[in-house]
C-alpha positions in Angstrom: -108.2 -122.6 46.7 -110.4 -120.6 44.4 -110.3 -116.7 45.8 -112.9 -115.0 44.4 -111.9 -111.3 43.2 -114.0 -108.7 41.4 -112.5 -108.3 37.4 -113.8 -104.6 37.9 -113.5 -101.6 40.3 -115.8 -99.4 42.6 -115.3 -96.7 40.1 -116.6 -98.9 37.6 -119.7 -100.0 39.7 -120.3 -96.0 40.1 -120.3 -95.3 36.7 -122.6 -97.8 35.6 -125.1 -97.0 38.4 -125.0 -93.2 38.0 -126.4 -94.1 34.4 -128.2 -96.8 34.7 -128.9 -97.2 38.5 -129.1 -100.6 40.5 -129.4 -103.7 40.5 -127.8 -105.1 37.6 -126.6 -107.7 36.3 -123.2 -107.3 34.6 -121.1 -109.6 32.6 -117.2 -109.6 31.6 -116.2 -109.7 27.9 -113.0 -110.6 29.0 -114.1 -113.7 30.9 -116.5 -115.0 28.1 -114.1 -114.8 25.9 -111.6 -116.3 28.0 -113.3 -119.2 28.8 -114.7 -119.8 25.5 -111.1 -119.9 23.6 -110.0 -122.6 26.6 -112.8 -124.6 25.9 -112.0 -124.5 21.7 -108.4 -124.8 23.0 -109.0 -128.2 25.0 -111.4 -129.8 22.7 -109.6 -129.2 19.3 -108.1 -132.2 19.1 -111.6 -133.9 18.3 -112.0 -133.8 14.8 -115.1 -131.6 14.4 -115.3 -130.8 17.9 -118.3 -128.3 18.3 -120.3 -126.5 21.5 -123.6 -125.6 21.2 -123.8 -122.6 24.2 -127.0 -123.3 25.8 -129.6 -120.5 25.7 -131.3 -121.1 28.1 -128.7 -120.3 30.6 -128.1 -116.7 29.8 -130.8 -115.8 26.8 -129.2 -112.3 25.9 -128.5 -111.8 22.0 -125.3 -110.4 22.4 -123.8 -113.1 24.5 -124.8 -115.4 21.9 -123.3 -113.3 19.2 -120.2 -113.0 21.4 -120.0 -117.3 20.9 -121.5 -117.1 18.1 -118.4 -115.3 16.4 -116.3 -117.7 18.6 -118.0 -120.6 16.3 -120.3 -121.7 18.7 -123.6 -123.1 17.6 -126.7 -122.6 20.7 -128.4 -125.4 22.1 -132.3 -124.5 22.2 -135.2 -125.9 23.8 -138.3 -123.9 22.7 -140.3 -121.8 19.8 -138.4 -118.9 21.6 -135.1 -120.1 22.7 -135.4 -120.6 18.0 -136.6 -117.6 17.2 -133.6 -116.3 19.7 -130.9 -118.4 18.2 -132.4 -117.0 14.4 -132.6 -113.4 15.5 -128.6 -113.6 16.4 -128.0 -115.0 13.0 -128.2 -118.6 14.4 -129.2 -120.9 11.7 -129.1 -125.0 10.2 -126.9 -127.3 11.7 -125.7 -124.2 13.9 -129.0 -125.4 16.4 -129.0 -128.3 18.7 -132.8 -128.4 19.0 -133.1 -130.5 22.6 -137.2 -130.0 23.5 -139.2 -132.4 25.1 -143.4 -132.0 25.1 -142.7 -130.6 21.8 -145.4 -129.2 20.3 -145.9 -129.0 16.4 -145.2 -125.5 15.7 -142.0 -126.2 17.3 -140.3 -129.1 15.1 -142.0 -126.8 12.1 -139.6 -123.9 13.2 -136.8 -126.2 13.4 -137.5 -127.7 10.4 -137.7 -124.8 9.0 -134.5 -123.3 10.6 -132.9 -126.5 9.1 -131.7 -127.3 13.0 -130.3 -130.9 14.5 -133.7 -132.5 16.1 -132.9 -134.3 19.0 -135.9 -136.2 19.8 -136.7 -137.3 24.0 -139.1 -139.9 23.0 -140.0 -142.4 20.5 -143.3 -140.5 20.4 -142.2 -137.6 19.2 -141.0 -139.3 15.9 -144.7 -140.2 15.2 -145.9 -136.7 16.1 -143.1 -135.1 14.1 -144.9 -137.1 11.0 -148.4 -136.4 11.9 -147.4 -132.9 11.6 -146.8 -133.8 8.6 -142.9 -132.9 8.7 -140.6 -134.6 7.1 -137.3 -135.7 8.6 -134.6 -133.8 6.2 -131.9 -136.4 4.8 -129.4 -133.4 5.0 -129.8 -132.6 8.6 -128.5 -134.5 11.6 -131.5 -136.6 13.6 -130.5 -138.4 17.1 -132.4 -139.1 20.3 -131.8 -138.1 23.6 -130.6 -141.1 26.2 -131.0 -141.8 29.7 -128.9 -143.9 30.7 -131.0 -145.2 33.7 -129.3 -147.4 36.5 -125.7 -147.3 34.3 -125.4 -143.7 35.8 -125.8 -141.8 38.8 -126.6 -138.3 37.7 -126.3 -136.0 40.5 -127.8 -133.8 43.4 -129.1 -131.0 41.1 -130.2 -133.1 37.9 -131.3 -135.5 39.9 -131.3 -139.6 39.3 -131.9 -140.2 35.5 -134.0 -143.3 36.6 -135.9 -140.8 38.3 -135.7 -138.0 35.4 -138.2 -137.7 32.3 -136.1 -137.4 29.9 -134.7 -139.6 26.9 -135.4 -142.7 26.1 -134.1 -146.4 27.8 -131.1 -148.4 25.8 -133.4 -151.2 25.3 -135.6 -148.1 23.0 -132.4 -147.9 21.4 -132.7 -150.0 18.5 -136.5 -149.5 17.6 -135.7 -145.6 17.8 -133.0 -145.5 15.6 -134.8 -147.8 13.3 -137.9 -145.9 13.1 -135.8 -142.6 12.1 -134.2 -144.3 9.7 -137.6 -145.8 8.1 -138.8 -142.2 8.5 -135.8 -141.1 5.8 -132.7 -140.3 8.0 -129.7 -140.5 6.6 -127.5 -138.6 8.9 -127.6 -139.6 12.5 -126.1 -138.3 16.3 -126.7 -139.1 19.9 -127.3 -137.1 22.8 -127.3 -137.6 26.8 -127.5 -135.4 29.7 -127.4 -136.8 33.1 -125.4 -134.2 35.0 -125.7 -130.4 35.9 -122.7 -128.5 37.9 -120.6 -131.4 37.9 -116.8 -131.2 39.3 -116.1 -134.8 39.4 -114.0 -134.5 36.0 -114.9 -138.4 35.8 -118.4 -138.5 35.3 -117.7 -136.9 31.9 -115.6 -139.8 30.3 -118.8 -142.2 31.9 -121.1 -140.3 30.2 -119.0 -140.5 27.2 -118.3 -144.4 27.3 -122.2 -144.8 27.3 -122.7 -143.1 23.9 -119.9 -145.1 22.6 -121.2 -148.5 23.7 -124.4 -147.1 22.0 -122.5 -146.7 18.7 -120.9 -149.5 18.2 -124.6 -151.1 19.1 -126.1 -148.9 16.5 -123.6 -150.3 13.6 -123.8 -153.8 14.1 -127.3 -153.9 14.5 -128.8 -151.1 11.9 -125.6 -150.7 9.7 -126.1 -146.9 11.4 -122.8 -144.7 11.6 -123.4 -142.2 13.8 -122.1 -138.8 12.3 -121.7 -137.0 16.2 -121.6 -138.1 19.9 -123.1 -134.9 21.6 -122.2 -135.2 25.5 -124.4 -132.5 26.8 -123.2 -129.9 29.0 -123.0 -130.0 33.1 -119.4 -128.8 33.3 -119.7 -127.3 36.9 -117.7 -124.4 38.1 -116.3 -123.8 41.9 -119.2 -121.2 43.7 -117.3 -121.8 47.1 -114.2 -120.3 47.3 -112.9 -123.6 49.0 -114.0 -125.9 45.4 -111.5 -126.6 43.0 -111.6 -125.8 39.4 -113.3 -128.9 36.6 -110.2 -129.5 35.6 -111.3 -130.1 31.6 -108.1 -130.9 30.1 -107.7 -134.7 32.2 -111.8 -134.7 31.1 -110.6 -134.2 27.2 -107.9 -136.5 28.0 -109.7 -139.1 29.4 -112.6 -139.2 26.3 -110.0 -139.1 23.6 -108.7 -142.3 25.3 -111.8 -143.6 24.6 -112.4 -142.5 21.6 -108.6 -144.0 20.7 -109.3 -147.2 22.1 -112.8 -147.9 20.5 -112.6 -145.9 16.7 -108.9 -146.3 16.5 -107.9 -145.5 12.6 -111.6 -145.2 11.8 -113.4 -141.9 11.2 -114.0 -140.8 14.5 -117.9 -139.2 15.4 -117.8 -135.7 15.5 -117.8 -134.5 19.6 -120.3 -132.1 20.7 -121.1 -130.6 24.0 -124.1 -128.0 25.0 -122.4 -126.5 28.3 -123.8 -123.1 29.7 -122.7 -122.7 33.1 -119.3 -123.3 32.7 -118.8 -120.2 30.0 -121.5 -117.8 31.7 -121.8 -118.4 35.3 -117.8 -116.9 36.3 -118.4 -113.8 33.7 -122.1 -112.3 35.5 -122.6 -110.4 38.7 -125.6 -109.7 40.2 -124.7 -106.0 41.5 -127.1 -104.6 44.1 -127.1 -101.9 46.7 -128.0 -102.3 50.8 -131.4 -100.8 50.9 -131.6 -101.3 54.6 -130.4 -102.9 57.8 -132.7 -104.8 60.0 -132.0 -106.2 63.5 -134.2 -108.4 65.4 -134.1 -112.1 66.3 -131.3 -111.9 63.7 -129.2 -109.5 61.4 -130.8 -108.8 57.7 -129.0 -106.7 55.1 -131.9 -106.0 52.4 -130.8 -105.6 49.0 -132.8 -103.4 46.4 -132.4 -107.0 44.4 -134.4 -110.1 45.2 -134.7 -113.6 44.2 -136.8 -112.6 41.1 -133.2 -111.5 40.0 -131.4 -115.0 41.5 -133.4 -117.5 42.4 -130.9 -120.2 42.6 -130.5 -119.6 46.6 -133.6 -120.2 47.0 -134.6 -122.9 45.3 -131.6 -124.7 45.0 -130.1 -123.6 48.5 -127.0 -122.7 46.2 -123.8 -120.7 47.7 -123.2 -117.9 45.6 -119.9 -116.1 47.2 -120.8 -112.0 47.9 -118.3 -109.0 47.9 -119.3 -106.0 50.0 -116.4 -104.2 48.0 -115.5 -100.9 50.0 -115.6 -102.9 52.9 -113.6 -105.7 52.2 -110.4 -104.3 53.8 -112.7 -102.9 56.7 -111.6 -105.6 59.0 -115.4 -105.6 60.7 -117.1 -108.5 60.3 -120.5 -109.5 61.2 -122.8 -112.7 60.9 -126.1 -111.6 58.7 -128.6 -112.9 56.5 -128.6 -110.8 53.3 -132.5 -110.6 51.4 -134.1 -109.2 48.8 -137.8 -107.4 49.7 -140.0 -109.9 48.0 -143.0 -111.3 50.1 -141.6 -114.9 50.7 -139.6 -115.3 53.7 -137.0 -117.5 51.5 -136.1 -114.7 49.6 -132.3 -114.9 51.1 -129.1 -114.5 48.8 -127.3 -116.0 52.1 -128.0 -117.4 55.2 -125.8 -116.7 58.4 -123.1 -115.7 55.9 -119.7 -113.9 57.9 -119.3 -110.5 55.3 -117.5 -107.1 56.3 -120.2 -104.8 58.4 -122.1 -103.0 55.5 -124.1 -99.7 55.6 -126.9 -98.2 53.5 -125.7 -97.6 49.6 -123.0 -100.1 49.7 -122.7 -101.9 47.0 -122.8 -105.8 47.2 -121.9 -107.8 44.5 -123.1 -111.5 44.0 -120.9 -113.8 42.1 -121.0 -116.6 39.8 -124.8 -115.3 38.5 -124.0 -115.2 34.5 -126.0 -118.3 34.3 -129.5 -119.4 35.2 -129.4 -115.7 36.5 -131.3 -113.4 34.8 -132.7 -116.1 32.8 -134.8 -117.4 35.5 -136.1 -114.0 36.3 -139.9 -113.9 37.3 -142.5 -111.1 38.1 -144.2 -112.5 41.4 -145.0 -110.0 43.6 -145.2 -107.4 40.4 -141.2 -107.2 40.6 -139.7 -106.5 37.7 -137.1 -107.6 35.7 -133.6 -105.9 36.3 -131.3 -105.1 33.5 -127.9 -106.5 32.0 -124.4 -104.3 31.3 -121.6 -105.6 29.5 -118.7 -104.5 30.4 -116.3 -104.4 27.1 -112.9 -105.6 26.7 -111.8 -102.1 26.5 -113.3 -101.1 29.5 -116.2 -99.3 28.6 -119.8 -100.6 29.4 -123.0 -101.2 27.4 -126.5 -101.9 28.5 -127.2 -105.0 26.6 -130.8 -105.7 28.0 -133.2 -103.0 29.5 -135.2 -103.1 33.1 -138.6 -103.8 32.6 -141.3 -101.1 33.1 -144.9 -101.1 35.0 -145.7 -100.8 31.2 -144.0 -103.9 30.0 -145.4 -105.9 33.0 -149.3 -104.6 32.4 -148.8 -105.5 28.2 -149.8 -108.9 28.8 -153.2 -107.6 30.9 -156.5 -107.0 29.2 -158.4 -104.6 32.1 
């Protein structure tokens, strides 16, 4: 049983709300560091192990800097994410640049930063050279592999055969031969086939597919692979009854695969690019009850909406909800917990049993630290909310301000 508890008190929420108002995304620095250190310790047995934090999950400079201070790089997938990484002091091969439909300006920035370039398709290698860009022989280059029918993927990311990402296994040799002929001297290999996966066997399966590719590249092209990047996808237990992913077992199984296939020869480095596993449990969307409505169903209406956390609306995703001031009241009710957006799917929970709440009560939505604020949007003119860091000493710091109407109108030409 994964008991969902809050790492802060109502007093802390009151202090933050008094200074900054609600709603806000709150991140716990202790949890961020604890999870980062656990990942490092678990995989440190792999020579050259590196985590490239998935910027897309939580593109907040303060958090990127925390992870970088612990030795993590950045997994960037756009020009903006490249610039964001650079501004956080993350450059060179500390950046894994994995994009699809890549524009020339994105390649140009990645080359300028000396990033590892992870091609999504053979055609992108041609596009790269057409843009008069040269592969840096001192920086690693890789391809993203789509394993097709060899791997089922999962519900969130989809079946690899239907996915737009990566090259097929039949394209493996032509793809690496192409970049070798373009001057590449340092090679890696990458895939990403699951998201929020709690089945520990999924990751060794992925590693085995890439290891087989590494051995084939050595045999047919005499290419030595510098790193194997198994992507991200480590899942978290959003529901209280779910168990944590046992990353120790994952590491043990992958280690045995490396031992079996590489033995005493030099092992490729093991890379990964988790986002959610690191930040989701450290983040909370904190709202207040704005109103209550009793018609065909009972509704608890918050001062936040799906513009602040869209996962429940677009995925039907479960997020645990705590009403801290009422947890011990003993009075329960079944309600829909909703926002104020003009969309009927603007719901954080449907038919959820929770303590009976009153106007202005805090409502805390758990596991919102990844793909929460990052997926915010401005439909209905909703202004994206602020981010607060609960620091290790118990103090708090605003690390992103709330958007203003002036921000919203800044790009408009009247």
